[in-house]
C-alpha positions as CSV (number, residue, x, y, z in Angstrom):
1,M,14.3,-18.9,12.7
2,F,12.5,-16.0,13.4
3,A,9.3,-15.3,11.3
4,T,9.2,-12.1,10.0
5,R,5.6,-10.1,10.7
6,S,4.7,-6.8,9.0
7,R,2.9,-4.3,11.2
8,S,-0.8,-3.4,10.3
9,R,-2.4,0.3,10.9
10,S,-4.4,-1.3,13.8
11,E,-1.2,-2.1,15.5
12,I,-0.1,1.3,15.7
13,P,-1.0,3.3,18.9
14,F,-3.5,6.0,18.2
15,E,-1.1,8.7,19.4
16,A,1.1,8.1,16.7
17,A,-1.7,7.8,14.1
18,D,-3.3,10.8,15.3
19,A,0.0,12.8,15.0
20,D,0.4,11.4,11.7
21,V,-2.8,12.7,10.3
22,L,-2.8,15.8,11.7
23,R,1.1,16.5,10.6
24,I,-0.9,16.1,7.2
25,I,-3.3,18.4,8.0
26,C,-1.3,20.9,9.5
27,D,1.1,20.8,6.0
28,S,0.2,24.2,4.2
29,R,1.2,22.3,0.9
30,T,-1.6,19.6,1.2
31,P,-5.1,20.7,1.4
32,V,-7.3,18.2,3.0
33,F,-11.0,18.0,2.3
34,V,-13.8,16.4,3.7
35,T,-16.6,15.6,1.8
36,V,-20.2,14.6,3.3
37,H,-22.4,12.7,1.3
38,A,-26.3,12.9,1.7
39,G,-26.4,10.0,3.3
40,G,-24.0,11.3,5.9
41,R,-20.8,9.2,5.3
42,R,-17.8,11.4,5.7
43,R,-14.6,10.9,3.8
44,Y,-11.4,13.1,4.7
45,G,-8.9,13.3,1.9
46,Y,-5.8,15.2,-0.1
47,W,-4.3,14.9,-3.4
48,Q,-0.8,13.6,-3.4
49,A,1.0,15.2,-6.1
50,F,3.2,12.9,-8.1
51,D,6.9,12.6,-7.4
52,A,9.0,11.4,-10.0
53,R,12.0,10.4,-7.7
54,T,9.6,8.0,-5.9
55,N,7.4,7.1,-8.8
56,R,4.6,7.4,-6.5
57,G,1.8,9.8,-6.2
58,G,-0.7,11.5,-8.6
59,C,-3.9,10.2,-6.7
60,Y,-6.1,11.0,-4.0
61,V,-5.5,9.5,-0.7
62,A,-7.9,9.0,2.1
63,L,-7.5,9.6,5.7
64,P,-8.7,7.5,8.4
65,T,-12.6,9.0,9.4
66,E,-12.4,7.7,12.7
67,I,-9.0,9.6,13.5
68,C,-10.2,12.9,12.0
69,D,-13.5,12.9,13.8
70,R,-11.8,12.7,16.8
71,L,-9.4,15.2,15.9
72,H,-12.2,17.4,15.1
73,S,-14.4,16.8,18.2
74,A,-11.0,17.7,20.1
75,G,-10.7,20.9,18.5
76,H,-7.6,20.4,16.7
77,I,-9.1,20.7,13.4
78,A,-11.8,22.5,12.0
79,L,-14.3,22.8,8.8
80,G,-13.8,26.0,6.6
81,D,-16.8,27.3,4.4
82,A,-19.1,24.4,2.7
83,L,-19.2,23.8,-0.9
84,E,-22.6,22.4,-2.1
85,D,-23.3,20.0,-4.5
86,P,-26.7,17.9,-5.3
87,G,-25.4,15.1,-3.8
88,K,-22.5,16.1,-1.4
89,T,-21.2,19.2,0.9
90,T,-17.3,19.3,1.0
91,Y,-15.2,21.6,3.7
92,R,-11.8,22.6,3.7
93,V,-10.1,21.3,6.8
94,T,-7.6,23.2,8.5
95,P,-5.6,22.8,11.7
96,G,-7.7,24.2,14.8
97,D,-7.1,26.3,17.7
98,V,-6.2,23.7,20.1
99,P,-2.3,23.5,20.0
100,A,-1.0,19.8,19.6
101,P,1.0,18.2,22.5
102,P,4.6,19.2,21.8
103,A,7.0,16.8,20.3
104,R,9.3,15.2,22.7
105,R,12.7,16.3,21.2
106,R,15.7,16.6,22.8
107,P,16.7,20.6,23.2
108,A,19.5,21.7,20.9
109,A,22.8,22.5,22.6
110,P,23.4,26.1,22.8
111,A,25.8,27.6,20.4
112,V,29.5,27.9,21.7
113,R,31.6,30.5,20.2
114,M,35.3,29.8,20.4
115,P,37.5,32.5,20.7
116,V,39.7,33.9,18.0
117,P,42.8,34.7,18.5
118,P,44.2,38.3,17.4
119,V,46.6,37.7,14.2
120,P,49.8,39.5,14.0
121,P,50.3,41.9,11.2
122,V,52.4,40.2,8.3
123,R,55.6,42.5,7.7
124,P,57.5,41.9,4.3
125,V,61.1,40.2,4.6
126,R,63.5,40.9,2.3
127,E,65.8,37.9,1.4
128,T,68.6,37.9,-1.1
129,L,68.7,34.3,-3.4
130,V,72.0,33.2,-4.3
131,A,72.0,30.9,-7.0
């Protein structure tokens, strides 16, 4: 018998995790923010809308701070204008100027146009029907 083993987040390669976080940040439908608390603690996250089909969502989702910090230091993400509150400062997180490495996709096959044979004109034919 084989034992089933689930994969934890720590087993996923950093490159895949970086790409997943960057995909979320680049999605214009998902505004991502970072909150920097007075003690220096940072928390990246976004609001996940409720999805009636999957019955999930309607909550805040935190993103991994170490991955977001690494993307920020590499220039892949940038922070917008600050919104300051008495105990924290919030910034909008946007994609940075450094382009992400291209995804490894197979190029699409070029469209092939099939020649269409000319259609001969239809001529009416008179027939006598016998009953």
